[in-house]
N, C-alpha and C positions, 0 to 999 in steps of 0.2 A: 512023396522027398521035396523035400522043399528047395528051389531057383535060388545060387547063390546071385546076392546083389552085394554094392557096396554103397557102403552107407558109413556119412558120415556125423560121427557123433560131436559136439559141442556139448564144454564141459561133462568128455567125456570116461571124464580119472578120475573120479570119485563120485562117492556117493548114489544120488539114481544111476549118473551118468557113466556108473565105471559100471551100478548090476548092467544098464543095457551094452555096452562095448561089453560086456561077456559074455553078457545073453545071446547077442548077436552072431557074440564067435563061435560060441558052442554051433548055433543051425546052424555052421557051414557060412555064415557072410565074410566078406570083407572089408575089412571095418579099420574107419583113421576118428581117432580118436582125440582131441585134442583139449590143451583147457594153459592153468595159468598153477605155475607150483610157488611160489607166491601168496600167502596167505592173503585172503579180499576184505575189505572191508561185511564186521556179523557173524565171519565166517569159518570153521576149520578147514577146509578142505586147503591145504601144502603138503606140495613134497613128496606128491600121488603115485607117481610114471613107473619107482619104481619098484612099488609096494605093484601095482598093478603089470607093471611088467611078470613079477615073478612068480607072478597068479598062476597069469598067463598058462606061461611056462607049467610050471606043476601042472594043469591042466593039460597039455599036448595042446593050447590055441596059441591059435599067431591075432594078433592089430598092431599095426602102427600107430604110434602113440609117438604125441607132440609134444612142444608149447605152448601156446599163441594164446593173445589176445581176444577172444570173441567180437570185440568193439574196434577192433585196428582194423582197417581195410590190407593194410602190408598182411599182417600176420592171417587175414583171412584166404587172399588172396594164394601165401604159398602153402597154404592145407591144403586148396582146392589146385594149385598148380602140383602138389608134389605128388596129392591121388591124381590126378588124372597121366604122371610123366607110369607112378608103381601100376597102377592098377590099370586106366585106357581108358576107364568113363566113370563117369557117378549118377546110381541109379537113384541112391535115396538122400535125405536129408534129416536127422536129430534136433532140431534147437533146444538145450537142450540147457546149454549155462544162466544161471543163473543168484546177483543179489540180493538179498533181502532184508536194509535192515528195517525194523522196522524204527515209528516214530509216526505221530502227529506231520501237518503241518508244519505249525508251528513248533515245533519242535527236528524240523527237517531239516540241516541246511539245504544252500542249494548246494554246493559241490557233491554233497552226500546226493540231493535228486540225479544230479548230474548224471555222478558216478552209474545209479541205480535205470535210468532210463539208458544210458550207451551199452550196458551190458543187455538187462533182459529185453526190451526194444530195437532197440535197432544193432544187435547184433544177430535177431532173428531177422531183418531187415537188410543188413553184408551179406549172409551165408546166402541169403532166398536170391539175393541180386547176384555173385558169386555162383551158384550151381544155374539156377534153372536156362540159364544158354544153353548148358553141356544138356540139361535134360530134353530142352526144345530139339536140340539135334537131333535126341539118336529115338524120341516119338514117346515121351511120359515118365515118368517117378516118382518120388513121394518124396514130400516134405510134413514133417511132423513137430510140430509144435508142441512143448512140456506150459502148461498153462497152471492156473493157482485159481480154487475157489476162492482168492483174493482180489479178482479179479470182476469182483461183483457184488468187490464193495470191503474189505473186515475192518472191521477197530484198530488204532493205531500202526497203520498199514498202508496211513496214506501214499507215500510215494511208488511202495512195490503196487498196489493199487492200481494205483495208475497205469506200472507201466505193466503188470497183466492183462484187464483189460483190454488193454493196446493189439497184446498181444492178440484177443479176440476175434477183435477185428481186424487187421493184419488179415491174420490167418483165411479170413471169411472172403475178403477184398480178392486172398490172392486164388484161394478157391473157385470164386468164380474168373478172372480172366485170365486161369490157365485150364481151367476146365476144356477146353474144346483145346489142346497143346495131349490130356489127353497128360493134367501133371495132376496126382491126385492131393489135397490138404486137409492133416487136420490138428486139432489140437485133443492134444492126451490132459487129464486132469487129474494128478495122484492128490484122491479124499482120504477121509476117514483119522488124520491126523497120529501121529508113532511117525511116519517117516522116515526112515536115516538120510540122514544128509548134510553137507556140510553147512548151507543156508538154520538145516531146521537146528544141531548141537548150535550151534552161534547161538542162536539164540536165548538155550540157558545155561549159556556159559563152559560151553563140551561136557556137559555133562549125561552124562546119558539115560542117567538114572531118574533125570529131571522131563526126558522127552516123552508127550504121550501119555500122562497124567491124568486123567478122565473124557482123552480124546475116544469115540464112537468107536470105532473099527470098521471093522468093512463082514459080510456077511461071509464070510466067512470065520465070523470068529475070533479074526485076528488085526490088529492094523493092518493093511496095507503094503508090500515090500517094495525093495526094486526094482525085486524079479517079474511084480507081476505088472507093474511099467512095460516091463523087456516088454514082456510076452505080449502085449496088447499094441503096443509098436512092433513088435514081430510081427502078428498081426495086416494091420493098417500097409505094411511094404509089402506086405506078401503079393505073388497076382491072386491070392482065395479073397482081397478086399481089395482091388482094383477097377467098384465102382462105388468109391464110396470117397466122398470128398464135401468138402465144408462140415465136418461136423464136428461137434467134443465130446468123448466121451472120459466121466467118470471113473477111475478107478477104484473105488471106495462106496462111497454112500455119500449122495447131496453134498458134493461137494460148490454146482452151482450155483447153488441155494448164499454163501457166506459164510457171512454170521461168527459167531452168537452176537449177541445183545449183552454187551457187559453188565455189572450191575451200576445202578445209579452207588455215586458215591456219597457219604456223611454230607458232605460238605461239599461248594462248586467252588476253584475259585479256578480266572485266569492262569492260563498252564505258566510253569515261570513262574509264581509265585506262589506263594506260602498261603495256603487253606486260615 
């Protein structure tokens, strides 16, 4: 029998986060999912709350849905305060919100770099910092950060890779720092390619038919889905996962290895110049 948890899910209204919200609600958890309704850079995620609220009702489920910016401390504080007001505690946090514009260091402008870091790395920092005192007072809790194989470095993903590499390091540091408070911190990596999210669709111009072409998929014989990610997260926040902390779990295949190595171009020119 599942013990109900109070769980905050960042980026919890679209894509992988939407699947996490739905799955955890179906398991009986009290979920507070939040995200932005305005479209973000290189993402198709937008105006997602009404559709998710409708699906929750159709399934006979409930989750608290809010609009807030994960990189804004005031917005994060509001989400935490609302969660405590409605549910009285916070048992788990899923740091899922992320943006992933493509580019090397030469064609990523400073504003884009700063925004990627603000959402992908500062966001988990702000949210973890906001919930940890409440978890410590309760005697424990769980934080799950959604990482990426890009955190080990991938071509044409310089800023995104740097942000996700930071998530790996931040997760490990927090796992050490709060081990004796019985707060476990783990990272889940969507792997295998072809996972539908606002970020992945944004990278292919919003065309689902272009998503996951040539992707290796998973040992299940298909690409991973948001439900696959959500099931692992559900385990990590459960009593059955209470001894697991500081781990990286690849949901897919070999996501931790990064890659692939790009083919050598016929001619090599300085980026921004014509070959």
